[in-house]
C-alpha positions as CSV (number, residue, x, y, z in Angstrom):
1,M,-6.7,-18.8,12.7
2,S,-6.1,-21.1,15.6
3,A,-4.9,-24.1,13.6
4,P,-2.0,-22.4,11.8
5,Q,-0.9,-20.8,15.1
6,D,-1.0,-24.2,16.8
7,E,1.0,-25.7,14.0
8,F,3.6,-23.0,14.3
9,R,3.7,-23.4,18.1
10,A,4.2,-27.1,17.8
11,A,7.1,-26.8,15.3
12,P,10.5,-27.4,16.9
13,P,12.1,-24.1,17.8
14,R,15.1,-23.2,15.5
15,R,17.0,-20.3,14.2
16,A,19.1,-19.5,11.1
17,F,22.8,-20.0,11.1
18,K,24.5,-16.6,11.8
19,A,28.1,-16.1,10.6
20,G,30.6,-15.2,13.2
21,S,34.4,-16.1,13.0
22,M,35.8,-16.9,9.6
23,A,39.0,-17.9,7.9
24,G,40.0,-18.5,4.3
25,H,42.8,-20.4,2.5
26,G,43.1,-20.7,-1.2
27,G,39.5,-21.4,-2.4
28,V,38.2,-22.8,0.9
29,L,36.2,-20.6,3.3
30,W,35.5,-21.7,6.9
31,V,32.6,-20.0,8.8
32,L,31.6,-20.6,12.4
33,D,28.2,-19.7,13.9
34,V,28.3,-16.8,16.3
35,S,27.5,-19.1,19.3
36,H,26.8,-22.7,18.2
37,P,29.8,-25.0,17.8
38,L,28.9,-25.6,14.1
39,L,31.5,-25.0,11.5
40,L,30.8,-24.7,7.8
41,R,33.4,-25.5,5.1
42,R,32.8,-24.0,1.7
43,V,34.9,-25.1,-1.3
44,G,35.5,-23.3,-4.5
45,N,32.5,-24.7,-6.4
46,G,30.1,-23.6,-3.6
47,E,29.6,-27.0,-1.9
48,V,29.3,-26.7,1.8
49,A,29.9,-29.3,4.5
50,E,28.9,-29.0,8.2
51,H,31.2,-30.0,11.1
52,V,30.4,-30.0,14.8
53,I,33.4,-28.8,16.9
54,P,34.0,-29.5,20.6
55,G,32.5,-27.2,23.2
56,P,29.1,-25.9,24.3
57,I,27.0,-23.0,23.0
58,R,28.9,-19.8,23.9
59,G,27.4,-16.4,23.2
60,S,28.7,-12.9,23.9
61,G,27.1,-9.5,23.7
62,I,30.5,-7.7,23.8
63,V,31.1,-5.9,20.5
64,G,34.4,-7.0,18.9
65,Y,35.0,-9.9,21.1
66,K,35.5,-13.3,19.4
67,I,34.8,-16.3,21.7
68,R,36.3,-18.7,19.1
69,S,38.9,-17.8,16.5
70,L,39.5,-19.6,13.2
71,W,42.9,-20.1,11.4
72,A,43.1,-21.8,8.0
73,D,45.9,-23.4,6.1
74,E,46.5,-26.4,3.8
75,S,45.8,-28.8,6.7
76,G,42.3,-27.5,7.3
77,C,41.0,-25.2,10.0
78,W,42.3,-24.5,13.5
79,I,39.8,-23.4,16.2
80,T,41.1,-21.6,19.3
81,G,39.2,-20.3,22.3
82,P,38.0,-21.2,25.8
83,D,37.6,-24.8,24.9
84,G,41.2,-25.1,23.9
85,I,42.5,-26.0,20.4
86,A,40.6,-28.2,17.9
87,H,41.4,-28.9,14.2
88,C,39.1,-29.9,11.4
89,D,40.6,-31.3,8.2
90,S,39.1,-31.3,4.7
91,A,37.6,-34.8,5.3
92,G,35.7,-33.4,8.3
93,V,37.8,-35.2,11.0
94,V,37.8,-33.0,14.1
95,R,40.5,-33.5,16.7
96,V,41.2,-31.8,20.0
97,L,44.8,-30.8,20.2
98,D,44.9,-29.0,23.6
99,E,42.1,-28.6,26.2
100,A,43.7,-25.6,27.9
101,P,41.8,-22.3,27.3
102,V,43.6,-20.2,24.7
103,L,44.1,-16.4,25.3
104,S,46.1,-15.3,22.2
105,A,47.0,-17.2,19.0
106,A,48.4,-16.8,15.5
107,L,49.2,-19.2,12.6
108,V,52.1,-19.1,10.2
109,S,53.4,-21.8,7.8
110,G,51.6,-24.6,9.7
111,V,52.8,-23.5,13.1
112,L,50.3,-22.3,15.7
113,A,51.6,-20.0,18.4
114,Y,49.4,-19.6,21.4
115,T,49.2,-18.7,25.1
116,T,46.9,-20.4,27.6
117,H,45.1,-19.1,30.6
118,R,46.9,-19.8,33.9
119,Y,44.8,-19.0,37.0
120,G,46.6,-17.1,39.7
121,R,49.5,-16.0,37.5
122,D,51.0,-12.6,38.3
123,G,50.0,-10.0,35.7
124,G,53.6,-9.1,34.8
125,A,55.1,-12.6,35.1
126,P,56.9,-14.4,32.3
127,T,54.6,-16.1,29.8
128,P,55.2,-19.4,28.0
129,I,54.3,-19.4,24.3
130,R,53.6,-22.8,22.8
131,L,54.4,-23.6,19.1
132,R,52.3,-26.5,17.8
133,T,52.1,-28.2,14.4
134,I,49.4,-30.5,13.1
135,Q,51.8,-33.4,13.3
136,G,51.8,-33.0,17.1
137,S,55.2,-31.5,17.8
138,V,55.2,-28.8,20.5
139,K,57.8,-26.3,21.5
140,E,57.6,-23.9,24.4
141,V,59.2,-20.5,24.4
142,T,59.1,-18.3,27.5
143,V,59.0,-14.5,27.1
144,P,59.8,-12.3,30.1
145,A,56.5,-10.5,30.5
146,D,52.7,-10.8,30.1
147,V,51.7,-11.5,26.5
148,Q,48.9,-9.2,25.3
149,S,48.7,-10.3,21.7
150,I,50.4,-12.4,19.0
151,G,50.8,-11.2,15.4
152,V,52.4,-12.7,12.4
153,E,55.2,-12.0,10.0
154,Q,56.6,-14.1,7.2
155,S,59.3,-15.8,9.3
156,G,57.4,-16.2,12.5
157,F,55.5,-14.3,15.2
158,L,55.4,-10.8,16.6
159,V,54.6,-10.7,20.3
160,F,53.3,-7.6,22.2
161,M,54.0,-7.7,26.0
162,R,53.4,-5.7,29.1
163,T,55.7,-6.0,32.1
164,G,55.0,-5.5,35.8
165,V,56.5,-2.8,37.9
166,Q,59.5,-4.1,39.8
167,G,58.2,-7.6,39.3
168,T,54.7,-7.0,40.7
169,S,51.4,-6.5,38.9
170,A,50.1,-3.0,38.5
171,A,47.5,-0.9,36.8
172,L,47.7,-1.1,33.0
173,F,49.1,2.4,32.5
174,D,52.0,1.6,34.9
175,R,53.0,-1.5,32.9
176,G,55.7,-1.0,30.4
177,C,55.4,-2.1,26.7
178,W,57.8,-4.1,24.7
179,C,57.8,-6.6,21.9
180,A,59.5,-9.9,20.9
181,R,60.1,-12.0,17.8
182,V,59.6,-15.7,17.9
183,A,60.8,-17.7,14.9
184,L,59.2,-20.9,13.7
185,D,62.0,-22.9,15.3
186,G,61.5,-21.3,18.7
187,T,64.3,-18.7,18.6
188,C,63.2,-15.7,20.6
189,T,64.5,-12.2,20.2
190,I,63.5,-9.5,22.7
191,G,63.1,-6.0,21.4
192,T,63.9,-2.6,23.0
193,A,61.5,-1.6,25.8
194,W,59.2,1.3,24.9
195,P,59.5,4.6,27.0
196,R,56.7,5.7,29.3
197,R,55.0,8.0,26.8
198,Y,53.8,4.8,25.0
199,W,52.5,3.0,28.1
200,K,49.0,4.4,27.7
201,T,48.6,2.8,24.3
202,M,45.6,0.5,24.6
203,D,44.8,-2.9,23.0
204,V,47.8,-3.2,20.7
205,Q,47.9,-5.6,17.8
206,L,51.1,-6.3,15.8
207,V,50.9,-6.9,12.0
208,D,53.4,-7.2,9.2
209,I,53.3,-4.5,6.4
210,G,56.8,-5.2,5.2
211,A,57.9,-3.9,8.6
212,P,56.2,-4.6,12.0
213,L,53.2,-2.2,12.6
214,A,51.7,-1.6,16.1
215,V,48.0,-0.8,15.8
216,S,46.0,0.5,18.8
217,R,42.3,0.3,18.7
218,S,42.0,3.5,20.8
219,S,44.3,5.7,18.6
220,M,44.1,7.5,15.3
221,S,47.6,6.5,14.4
222,A,49.9,3.5,14.3
223,E,53.6,2.9,15.0
224,V,56.0,1.4,12.4
225,L,58.6,-0.5,14.4
226,D,62.4,-0.8,13.6
227,D,64.6,-3.9,13.6
228,N,64.6,-3.7,17.4
229,L,60.8,-3.6,17.5
230,F,60.9,0.0,18.8
231,P,58.6,2.7,17.5
232,A,60.3,4.5,14.6
233,L,57.6,6.2,12.5
234,R,54.0,7.2,13.3
235,I,51.5,7.0,10.5
236,P,47.8,8.0,10.3
237,L,45.6,5.0,10.8
238,S,42.3,4.3,12.5
239,S,41.4,0.7,13.2
240,S,38.8,0.0,15.9
241,F,38.6,-3.7,14.8
242,G,41.1,-6.1,13.3
243,P,43.7,-6.0,11.9
244,W,43.3,-9.1,9.8
245,P,46.6,-10.5,8.4
246,V,45.3,-12.0,5.2
247,V,46.8,-12.7,1.8
248,G,47.7,-9.5,0.0
249,G,48.3,-7.5,3.1
250,P,46.4,-6.8,6.4
251,W,42.9,-5.2,6.4
252,F,41.7,-2.7,9.0
253,A,38.2,-1.5,10.1
254,A,36.9,1.7,11.6
255,T,33.8,3.9,11.2
256,G,33.8,5.8,8.0
257,S,34.1,9.1,9.8
258,H,37.3,8.0,11.6
259,V,38.9,6.8,8.4
260,A,37.9,10.0,6.6
261,S,39.4,12.0,9.5
262,A,42.6,10.0,9.6
263,H,43.2,10.3,5.8
264,R,41.4,13.6,5.2
265,D,39.1,12.0,2.6
266,D,35.4,12.4,2.8
267,R,34.8,9.4,0.5
268,F,35.0,7.2,3.5
269,D,32.3,9.0,5.5
270,V,29.5,6.7,4.4
271,V,26.3,6.0,6.4
272,F,24.1,3.1,5.2
273,N,21.0,3.7,7.4
274,S,20.1,4.9,10.8
275,R,19.3,1.3,12.0
276,A,23.0,0.2,12.3
277,E,26.4,1.6,12.5
278,S,28.4,1.2,9.4
279,F,32.2,0.5,9.1
280,A,34.8,1.0,6.4
281,Y,37.2,-1.9,5.8
282,Y,40.5,-1.1,4.0
283,R,44.0,-2.1,3.0
284,L,46.8,0.4,2.9
285,D,48.8,1.3,-0.2
286,R,52.5,0.4,-0.3
287,H,53.5,3.8,0.9
288,L,51.3,3.5,4.0
289,T,49.7,6.9,3.3
290,R,46.1,6.0,2.3
291,P,43.8,3.1,1.6
292,A,44.5,1.3,-1.6
293,A,41.3,-0.8,-1.5
294,W,38.2,-0.5,0.7
295,A,34.7,-1.7,1.3
296,F,31.7,-0.7,3.4
297,A,29.3,-2.9,5.4
298,P,26.6,-2.1,8.0
299,G,26.8,-3.5,11.5
300,F,29.7,-4.0,13.9
301,P,32.5,-6.1,12.5
302,K,32.8,-9.8,13.5
303,D,35.4,-11.1,11.1
304,L,37.0,-10.9,7.7
305,A,38.4,-13.5,5.3
306,V,40.0,-13.4,1.8
307,L,39.8,-16.1,-0.8
308,A,42.9,-15.7,-2.9
309,S,41.8,-18.2,-5.6
310,S,38.6,-16.3,-6.4
311,G,39.7,-12.8,-5.4
312,Q,36.8,-12.4,-3.0
313,L,36.4,-10.5,0.2
314,W,34.0,-11.9,2.9
315,I,32.9,-9.9,5.9
316,S,30.7,-11.0,8.8
317,T,29.0,-8.3,10.9
318,T,26.3,-8.1,13.6
319,E,23.9,-7.4,10.7
320,D,24.7,-10.0,8.1
321,L,27.3,-11.8,6.0
322,Y,28.7,-9.9,3.0
323,V,30.7,-10.9,0.0
324,S,32.3,-9.2,-3.0
325,E,32.2,-10.4,-6.6
326,P,34.9,-12.7,-7.9
327,D,38.2,-11.0,-8.8
328,S,37.2,-7.8,-7.1
329,L,40.4,-7.9,-4.9
330,G,42.6,-7.4,-7.9
331,R,41.2,-4.0,-8.5
332,G,42.0,-0.9,-6.4
333,G,39.5,1.5,-5.0
334,E,36.1,0.7,-3.6
335,I,35.0,-2.9,-3.5
336,E,31.3,-3.4,-3.7
337,L,29.8,-5.8,-1.1
338,R,26.4,-7.5,-1.2
339,E,24.6,-9.7,1.3
340,A,25.5,-13.3,0.9
341,D,22.6,-15.5,0.0
342,Q,22.0,-19.3,0.0
343,Q,23.8,-19.7,-3.3
344,D,26.9,-18.0,-1.9
345,L,26.8,-20.0,1.3
346,P,23.9,-22.4,2.1
347,M,23.3,-21.8,5.8
348,P,21.4,-24.4,7.8
349,Y,18.8,-23.8,10.6
350,L,19.9,-24.7,14.1
351,P,17.8,-26.2,16.9
352,V,17.0,-23.9,19.8
353,N,16.4,-25.7,23.2
354,P,15.8,-24.0,26.5
355,P,18.6,-24.6,29.1
356,A,17.9,-26.6,32.2
357,E,17.4,-23.5,34.4
358,V,14.6,-22.2,32.1
359,G,12.6,-25.5,32.0
360,D,9.2,-24.8,30.3
361,P,9.6,-21.5,28.4
362,E,6.0,-20.6,29.0
363,V,6.2,-21.1,32.7
364,W,9.5,-19.1,32.7
365,A,7.9,-16.3,30.9
366,C,5.1,-16.1,33.4
367,R,7.6,-16.1,36.3
368,E,9.6,-13.3,34.6
369,R,6.4,-11.3,34.2
370,A,5.7,-11.7,37.9
371,R,9.2,-10.7,38.8
372,L,9.2,-7.6,36.7
373,I,5.9,-6.4,38.1
374,E,7.1,-7.0,41.7
375,E,10.4,-5.2,41.1
376,N,9.0,-2.2,39.2
377,R,5.5,-1.6,40.6
378,D,6.6,1.5,42.5
379,L,8.4,3.0,39.5
380,G,5.4,3.9,37.4
381,L,4.8,0.4,35.9
382,I,1.4,-0.1,34.2
383,D,1.7,-3.6,32.9
384,V,3.9,-6.3,31.4
385,E,2.4,-8.3,28.5
386,I,3.9,-11.5,27.1
387,E,3.9,-11.8,23.3
388,G,5.0,-14.6,21.0
389,W,6.5,-18.1,21.5
390,F,9.9,-19.4,22.4
391,P,12.6,-18.5,21.5
392,F,11.1,-15.2,20.1
393,T,9.0,-14.4,23.2
394,T,8.9,-10.7,24.1
395,V,7.5,-8.7,26.9
396,L,5.7,-5.4,26.2
397,V,6.4,-3.0,29.2
398,T,4.1,0.0,29.6
399,F,4.7,2.6,32.2
400,Q,4.3,6.3,33.1
401,L,6.7,9.0,33.9
402,S,6.0,11.7,36.5
403,E,7.1,14.4,34.1
404,L,4.6,13.2,31.4
405,R,1.3,12.9,33.1
406,G,-1.3,11.0,31.2
407,V,1.2,9.7,28.7
408,V,1.7,5.9,28.4
409,C,5.2,5.0,27.4
410,A,6.2,1.6,26.0
411,R,9.2,-0.6,25.3
412,R,9.6,-4.1,24.1
413,F,12.2,-6.6,25.3
414,G,13.2,-10.1,24.2
415,L,12.9,-12.7,27.0
416,F,15.4,-15.0,25.4
417,N,18.5,-14.6,23.2
418,R,18.9,-16.4,19.8
419,D,20.0,-19.6,21.6
420,G,17.1,-19.8,24.0
421,Q,19.0,-18.5,27.1
422,P,17.5,-15.9,29.4
423,A,18.1,-12.4,28.1
424,L,16.7,-10.0,30.7
425,W,19.0,-8.4,33.2
426,R,18.7,-9.5,36.9
427,G,19.7,-7.2,39.7
428,A,20.2,-3.5,40.1
429,P,19.2,-1.4,38.4
430,T,15.7,-2.8,37.8
431,L,14.2,-2.8,34.3
432,L,12.4,0.5,34.7
433,G,15.5,1.9,36.4
434,S,17.6,1.1,33.3
435,I,14.9,2.5,31.0
436,H,15.0,5.8,33.0
437,L,18.7,5.9,32.6
438,D,18.4,5.3,28.8
439,I,15.9,8.2,28.6
440,M,18.2,10.6,30.4
441,E,21.1,9.6,28.1
442,T,19.2,10.0,24.9
443,G,17.6,13.4,25.1
444,G,15.5,13.1,28.3
445,V,11.8,13.9,28.6
446,R,12.1,16.7,26.1
447,R,12.8,14.2,23.3
448,L,9.8,12.1,24.3
449,R,7.5,15.1,24.3
450,S,8.4,15.6,20.6
451,Q,7.4,12.1,19.7
452,S,4.0,11.3,18.3
453,P,2.0,8.4,20.0
454,D,1.2,5.3,18.0
455,A,-2.4,4.1,17.1
456,F,-2.9,2.9,20.7
457,G,-1.7,6.2,22.2
458,R,1.6,4.8,23.4
459,V,4.9,6.7,23.1
460,W,7.7,4.3,22.3
461,V,11.0,4.7,24.3
């Protein structure tokens, strides 16, 4: 058995490409890895090209947070994020258009509107919005408050802002809401300020449904805005993720139970398995009363793209990449999704190298084991065992609880994330301290007493 193990150990560490941000235009699909700066371009016949974009490996464990966003049009793919703005055309030529970190962005008719991070700027101060084309022309429009998000409509952009209180920054709930329209030529129209009862509306995104719609990820309803961008009509809508302004109308995503509750329809209350949360993705009918088309996928949403030429829906989640059959978008009702395979999107393997602070992964693992033993020896720790090889190395932590005398509890942790970076928390609480908190929050010792031990007599936590 030693020879095959040695061969496996000597093989260069790598991992499979995992789909993150996406964008589609016509028959071209652009897919970015969740953390590596590797962009895939898939054309209508299924051929795939790989393009490296500027920037380092950037991962995030925050659900719903996209480090890099993609925007597609006839010119190719725009990439926005902390590394600025890059553009990749159909020939694979990648150019950096702006190095300033991008906070909010949207693309309409070849014009990218975006705001950049400015250190030290007051939270309620006026914000410049830049309008950029691929030809290089740049216009700057200043709106009178802090831009929270930028949405799109056919003739330009919809901007959601929060102001300060008497010109000073303040807590979020003390910051007034209002909106603005920015046309493609830079003309800016400021809407009517929203009254205080709307100020607690959180994480608002604006999208075009024939009229501007303000969607809050913390609400079970949305506000249709009038010509002055003022709330005029409240409709039932739940969208914890998105919206995605794609061809054919925007898509929204929420847990099936939330969609079922908002529209009083149990068909949406779907659970795939106990391993992962599942979400419903849907598009409203023209009356804005209920979903006209919908799909279900397990895992937390990452992104959504539509290919108009093939009539397909693509969805990336924390679990996998999913795709519908061709021409499925032309039909109403439920759209069946399946896991995308190598024929749908040939996905490469990516090298995984330990960062400089890790050095030799085996030495790092031994140091982590020693640290965990030192920090947790007085909290009931029995042992910390190292298993596997980089980057899939894990530690098996065994411990005892004072409430369960004679019972050995166990839990396994990964030492590295998918990109080879350290994964274990450092600082307070200690590892066993965090395990004790998890036990308290998931049924306590009573739940552990009801669990049967494994073949080695361990109760898994």
